[in-house]
N, C-alpha and C positions, 0 to 999 in steps of 0.2 A: 358439188361446189362449182362456182362459176369459173370457166376457163380463162386463160390469160387474154384471149383475143375476142371475148364475147362482145366487146364494144368496139371492135375494129373492122367491122364488115363494110360492104359496099354502101349500105344505107347511111352509115355514119360518115363515111368519106364524102358522100354526096351532100349531106347536111353541112359538113364543114366547108365544102366548096361553095355552097350557097351563102354561107355566112361571110365569105370573103368579098362578096359583091358590095358596090357602093350603095348606101341607103341614106335617105335624107335624115339629118340629125333631129333627134327628139328635143322638144322644148322642155326646159326644166320647170317643175312645179314651184309655185311660190313658197318660199321658206316660211316656216311657222316657228313660233317660240315654244320651247319645251320647259318643263319644270326643272329646277336645279335642286337635286336632292342633297341632304346632309351627307357628310363624309362617311362612307361605309367601306368595309373590306370588300375586295373584289370577289366575284362569284364564279364558281365553276358549276355549270348545270349539267348533270348527267341525264341526257335525254334517252338513255336506254332504260331508265327507271321511270315508273309512273308518278313518282312524287316530285315535288318541286324543292326538295332539300337543297340547301346551298352549303358550300364548304368554305372555310376560312382561307384565306390566302395571305386613284385619285388619279392651231386649228387647221385647218384642213385644206386640202386642195379640191377644187371643183373639177370633177371629171364627168361631165354630164352631157357630152355631145355625141354619144354613141348609142343608138337605139337598141339596147339589149335589156333583158330582165336582170336587174342587178340591185344590190343593196348599196346605197351611197348616202353617207351623212352629208347634210348641208354644211356650209363653211362659215366660220366667224372671220371677219376681216382682220382681226388681230393676229391670225395665224400666218398670214402671208401666203395662203394657198387659194383662198376663195375668189370667185369672180363676181359675186354679187354683194353689194354693200349691205351691211346689217348693223343695227345698233350694237355698240360694244357690250351692252349688258344683256344681250340676247344670245345665249348659247345655242349651238346648232342642234337640231333634232334630226336623228337619222331618218332617212326616207328612202323609198324605192324610186328608181327612175324606170318606170315600166314603159312598154310600148303602148300605143293608143288603146284605150279601153280595157287595159289590164288592171285587176285589183291588186292590192298590196299582198306580197308574198315573199318571205325570206328566201325560200328555195326556188320559187317560180317554176315548180315542177308538176307534171301530171304523173305521180308515182305509179298509179295503176297502169297507165299507158306505157310508161318506161319498162315496167316489169313484163308486160305482155310483149313488147317489142323485143326485149332480151330473150324471152323464151322462143319467140318466132325465129330469131337469128340462130339460136342454138339448134333448133329443129332443122332449119334450112342448111346449116353447115354440116350437120350429121348426114344429110342425104347426098352431099356432093364432095365431101372431104374424107380421106382415109383417117383412121385413128391417129391422134397426135401422141408423140412421146411425152411422158411426164418429165418435165425439166426440173421441177421443184417438188419436193415432198413437203406438204404443208399440213399443219394441224388446223383443226376447226377453230375459228376465232372465239376467244373467251369474252365474258361480259365486261371484265375490267380492262384497264389500259395496260396490258401486259407487254412491256417492252423488252422483257428478258427471254430471249430465245436461245440462250447459251447452251442448253442441253443438247441441241441439235446442230451445234456449230463446231467447226475446228477451233482449236485454241489459237489465240492471237497474243504473242508475247508483248509485254510492255516495252516501249522504246526507251533506250537509255541514253541516247545522244541526240543532238539537234540535227535534223535532216538538212541536206544541202538546199541551196536557194532553189525555190520552185520555178519550173518553166511550164509552158503550156503543153499538156499531154495531148495525145491524139484524140480526135473526136470519137464519141461513142459510135458503134456500128449501127445501132438502131435504137428506137425508143424502148425496146424491151431489154436492152443491155442491162446486166446486173453486176453486182459485186462492187468492190472498191475500184474506183476509176481515178479519183483525185486525192491521193493520200497526202500530197504536199500543199494542196490548195490551188485554186485557179480562179481567174476572173475572166468572164466571157460576156460578150454582147448577146442580147436576145435575138433569136432567129426572126426574120421578117419575110413575109410572103413576097415573092417576086424578086428577091435579091440573092446573089450568089452566096453560098455558105462559106464563111471564113471566120474562125475563132468565135462562133456563135453557138447557141444551145436552145433547144426547144423545151417547152414545159414538160413534155413526155420524157425527155432525157433527164430532166431534173428530178422528176418524181420517181422514176424507175418503178412504175406501177406493178410490174409482175411480182416483185418481192417486197413491196411496201406493206409493212404490218401496222404501223402507227404513224400518223402524221399530225404534227402541231403546225397549223397554218395561221398566219396573221396578215392582215391587210387593212387598208382604209376603205377600199372599194371591192365589192364581190360580185362576180357574175356566176350565180350559183348553178344554173343549169349547165353552163359550160364547164365549171369545175367538176360537177358530178360525172361528167363524161371522161374525166381524166383520172379518176380513182375508181376503185371497186369496193363499195361499202360491204360487200359480202365477205371480204377478207382484210379490209383495211379499216382501222379505227381512226376517226377524225376528231381532232380537238381544234375548234375554230376560235381564235382570240379576236374578238370583235369590239367595235366601238358601241357603247350604249351608256349614255350619261344618266338617264332617268329610268325609274322603275317601270314606267309604262312601255318604254322601248324594250327593255329586257323581257317583260312579260309577253310582248308581241312576238319577239324572236323565239321564246320558248314555245309559244303556241304554234308558230309556223313549222317548227321542227319536231313537234310531238309525234312519236311513233317512228321516227327515222332511226333505224338500228345503227349501232356503232358510231354515234355522233354525240359530242359534247360541245358546250359553249363555254368560253371563258370571257369575262368582262373585266379587263384591267380597270383599276379604280380611276375615277375622273372627278376629283373634288374641286370645289371652287371654280377657278377660271381655266381649268383643264378642259379643253374642248375637242381634242383630236387624238385618236389612237392611230398613228400614222406609220408605225413600225410594220415591216413586211417579213420579219424573221420566220424561217421555216425549220423545223426539226423533223427529219425523215428517218424513221427507224426501220432498218432492214435486218435480216438474220445475221449478216456478216459485218454490218457497219452502221454508224450513225452519220447521216449526211446533214451538215449544217449549211443552210442556204441563207444568204443575206442579199436580197435583190432590191432594186429600186422600183420594181414592177408590182402593181396590184394584181389581184387574182381575177383578171378580166382577159378576154380574148385579144383585144387590141393592144394591151400592154405586152402581150407575148407574141405579137406579130401576126396574128391570125386574121384580123379584120381588115384585110387589104394591104397589110404591111405599111402602115402610116406612122407608127411610133416605134421607137427603140428604147430599150432599158439596158441595165447592166446587172450582172449577177456574180457574187462571190460564192464559191462552193468549196467545201473540204469534207473528205470522207475519213472518219475516225474508226479504227478497228476496235473490236471488243477486247476488254481486258480479260485475263484469265479468270474464269468463274470462281467465285467463293474465296478469293484471296484477300479481299478488302471489304471492310464495312463502308457505308456511305461517308462516315466521318473521316476515315482514313483516306478515301479517294479525294475528298475535299482538300485535305492537307497537302496533296501532291498536285493539285491543279495548277496549270499555267495561269498567267495573268489573264489571258483570253478566257480560259475556263472559269476562273473566279468571277469575272464580270458577266459572263453568260449566266451562271447560276444566280448571281445577284439580280440580274434583270428578270429572269424567269420567276424568281420568288416574288419580286415586286409586282409582276403581272398577276400573281395569284394562281399560278398553275398548280395543279394537284401535286401533292408530295411524291406520289409514285412516279410521276413524269420526271420530276427533277432528279429523283434517285435513279431513274432509268438512264438519264444522261450521264450520271457518274459511273456507269458500267463500261464506259468507252475510254480509250487511251487518247489523251489530249496532247501528247508530246509534240506532235507535228504543228500545233498551234503556237509554239513558243515564239516564233518569228512574227506573229501577228498580235494585234490588240483589238478586242471588241470594245466599241464605244457606244454609248447609249444616251438617250434623254428619257428620263422617267418623269411622267407628269406629276406635278405637285411641288410643294416647298421641301427643301432639303437643308437641314441645319446640322450642328455638331461637326463631325468630319465627313458626313455624307455628301456635302456640297462639292467636295473635291472629286467625286466619282462619276458625276453625270453632267450632261450639257457640255458647254465649251470648256469648263474646268476639267471634266473627264477627258476631253480630247487632249488638252495640254498635258495632263498626267500620263496619258497613254504614250504620247510622243516622247516624253521624258523617260519613261520606263523602257521604251524600245531603244533608247540611246540616240534618238534622232533630233535632240534639242539643238538649236542653232541661234546665236544672238546676232548674226549678221543679216544682211538683206536676204529675203526669201521670196522667190517668185511663186505666186499663187495663181492658179487657174481654177476658178470655181464654176462648174457647170450646174445650173439649177433650172428647174422647170417652173418654179414659183418663187416670187420675191416678195419679201415683207417691206415694212416701212423702215428702210435702212437709214443709218447716219454714220458718221465717222467713228463715233464712240463704239458702236456695236462692231463695226468692221475691224476696229483696232483690237477689240477683244478676241475676235477670230484670228487675226494675224498673229497676235501674241501667243495664243494657244497653239497655233501651228509651229511657233518657235519652241514650244515646250513650256510656256508660262502656265502657272496654275490658276490664273484669273485674278490674282491679287493686284497686279500692276495697274490694270485698268480700273479695278475696283477702288483702289486708294486715290486714283486721280479724280474719281467722281465723288467719293464719300468723305474723304478727309477735309476737315475745316482748314481755312487758310493758316491758322496758327500752328496746326500740326504739320503743315507742309514745309515748315522750316527745319524739321528734323532731317538728319542726313539720309535715313532710309527713304523717307517720303520724297526728298529731293531727287534721289537717284531714280525713283519710280517715275517722277514727273519728267525728268530728262529723257528717260527711255521711251515714255509714251509720246513725247514730242517728236523724238527721232522716228518712231514707228509711223506716226501720222505722215511724215514727209516721205518715208519709204513706200507707203501704200500707193502713192501716185504713180510710181515707176514700176511697182512689182505686184500689184493686186489687180487681177482682171476677172470680171464677172461675165460669164457667157449666157446670154439670154437672147432669144430671136427677135428680130424686128418684125413689124407688121408685114413687110414685103416678103420676108423669108417664110412666114406662116402661109400667106396667101399663095405663094408660089410652090408650096410643098405638094406632095402627092395627095394628101388629104384635104388641102386648102383650109378654109376657115373651120370646116367641120371637125378637123383634127386638133383645133386649138383649145379645146376645153380643158386640157390638163396644164396649160401654160398660162400662168396667172400673174398679173401685176396691175395694180390700180393706178390710174393716171394721176389721181390726187396725191398719191405718195411720190410718184416719179417727178412731179412738178414742184414738190415741196423744196424750199430753199436749202434744206439740210440733206437732201437726197444726193448720193454720190454718182451723178450721171456720168462723170468723167471716167469712171472705171468700167463702164459697160462696153461689151463687144458683141457683135452679132454671132449667134450660135448656129452654125451651119454644119450639118452632119457630113462625115466622110462617105456616107452612103447617100448619094444625091436624091433629093426629094423627101428625105426622112426628117421627121421632127423628133425631138428628144424629150424623154421623161426621166433622163438620168439625173442623179445627184452625186457629183464627184468633185473631189478637191485634189489637185496635183500640186505638190509642194517641192520646190527645188532650191537648195541653198546656193547663194551666189557670193562666195567669199565669207569673211568673218570667222568667228571661232565657234567650234562645236562643243563637244563634251569637255569636261574639266580636265580629263587625263590626256588631252591632245587635240590638235586641230583636225576637224573632220566635217563632213557634211553628208547627210543621208537623205536623199530624195525619198518621198513616200506619197502614197495616194490614199484617199478616203473613198470608199464605195459604200453606199447605203441608202437610207430613206430621207435624210435631212436636207431640206432645201435651205436656201440662204435667207433665214428669218430669225428673229428673236424667239418666236414661238418654238422653232425647231431646235435651237441651241441654248435657250434659257437666258436668264439675266441674274447676275450676282449683285445682291443688294444688301443693305444693312438691316438686320433683324432689330426692330425697335425695342423688343423685350430684352434680348440678350446682348445687344450691341455687338454682335458677331456677324460674320458673313452668312448669307442665306441665298441659296440658288432656287429661283422660281422657274418652273418649266410648264408651259401650256400644252405641250405635245408629248407623245410617246414616239421615240425614234430609235433606230438601231443601225449600226454600220461597222465597218472594219477598216483599220489602218494597216496599210501594207507597205513596209519599207522595201526598197528595191536594191540599193547598193550604197557603198561608201566612196566618197571622192575626197581628194586632198583640198584643203582650204585654198581659196583663191581661184579655183577652177570654175569656170562657168559651166552650168549643166543644162543641156537642152532637153526637149521633150522626148528625144529618142532614147533617153535613159529608161523609159517605161516599156520600150519595145520588147515583146515576147513575154511580158508579165501582166501589165495592165493596159488594155486597149484604150487608146486615146480616140474618143468617138467624134470629136469636133475638129474642124479645120483650124490650124494654128499657124501664125498668130491670127486671132480674130480681128475682123474689120471693125473699126470704130463706127459709131452710128452716123456721124456726120449730121446731115439734115433729117435723117430718118428717125422714127419713133419706135419704141418697143411695142410688142403685141399687148394690147389691153383687153384681151379676152372678151368678156360680156359686153364691154363698151363698143366693140366692133359689130354688135348685133348677132353674135353667134349663139 
């Protein structure tokens, strides 16, 4: 069996060091139109099997300025993430951004050479190193996705009370640290090469490679050769949730991964105008715990600080202990889930992940997630009562369930790396959701006919919407870098490929330019790929049972765009609300404290719990313009 350190020798360190050097940015290949398939259930492809059997289970940021072998879908301009204009009826086709002269390859690996290098490293280590102590007794990996290792684990009692407010725990001692480290949850910045370590985390520390048995990873962009150096496929089973809208793309991915042991692919459904699987959720199964990771980072070296330390991201992590083995059926475990756990399972099932993976999640104790809410955007239309659970409606519901609703002024600082075609109506929906609104206030303002607006209920909603529009000018700030900030950063224009806004949107008469602030990192010279929302009540009334105000933060994958948060509209058939979402997204709402009504709350309220990555208050643009990505010739 492969030892813990087989991939940690001097050769690998030298290769990583070389990857940190500055290299000229690669040019993006011209986008091509793909076929739009009929709606089908999502597919989980078991690539340890020789068959192409599927199992039952509907846009994007451009990140193309780093010359690595990676899988990257093209972007639709409607998503608010892309840097190249495209016709609105042309969905993006996933494509590889290879180095010059490289052929398309999902993994971009020379597997034969990798195996030979691994054997050579083991031989060399055996000749110069004494025998290593066996730190972990491991079973040989099985063919299935077996996330139940309870027979070789100590018992973990189920929690019966809500844990205290989480604080930042000590940093892990090394990348090989194992066991439960963040039982109460934590938010950290990603490590960046060349910067002092402070409240940050490396990808190795996230994965805990030494004890990782099964990993469900999702991302919009993948650097596969880099990722395969971070895990050990000899003892870790990988499930990769990837974007693939058409059958030809799925077939290509299957072909490229044929013969790779312990690897499965999951293709979340992308019907109709769904064009982006942008969620970055990770489920990391260990013998002692399940680590749930919700980052803003894709699975690429530069998003995790390794390509010269030019970009930063943010990560939420929580370690859940195993429940006592055999005490509950999956149905019983579901009935005891927290709100966080319920929405996680709902999201995983919507993705189409295999049943045994979802059931595996239910074998862990979710008690410590009681203080948090998982929020998501599930691609496709949502009717009945499902519209309340996803997009900005799901955000408002989460705020309400956590008891953080607030009808007074709410200071919002939104950090985003991509911006869509914004207007006041969409921002009003986000603002109301942050107050705990279920989406209906803004919906009725748009949908109700003038005759219906005379009703008392509709009149109240109209008045509230008008008040919110006025409040936004003083309380809503959007952090996005100027052209000068990008060019003056450590990576200059070459690092600006993940930062996307189209000039035609920015210069539209309905675009809210007045709300924009320059986004400058607390780490000088760094650009941000963060997606964060900081909400702070400023007076007014909170919960019905008394005046209160609960600041909270959102950490996740959702940029500030309608594609990321959805749009509530009228279903022409049922005449009822319908939530339409063009992206898949995932994030976490983190309440931090309660304060008395009337008290102004500063950003220091997040100190020690959620790192504030940008300089506040942000500078207004003045005569400067935002970074327009591809329009600057990058």
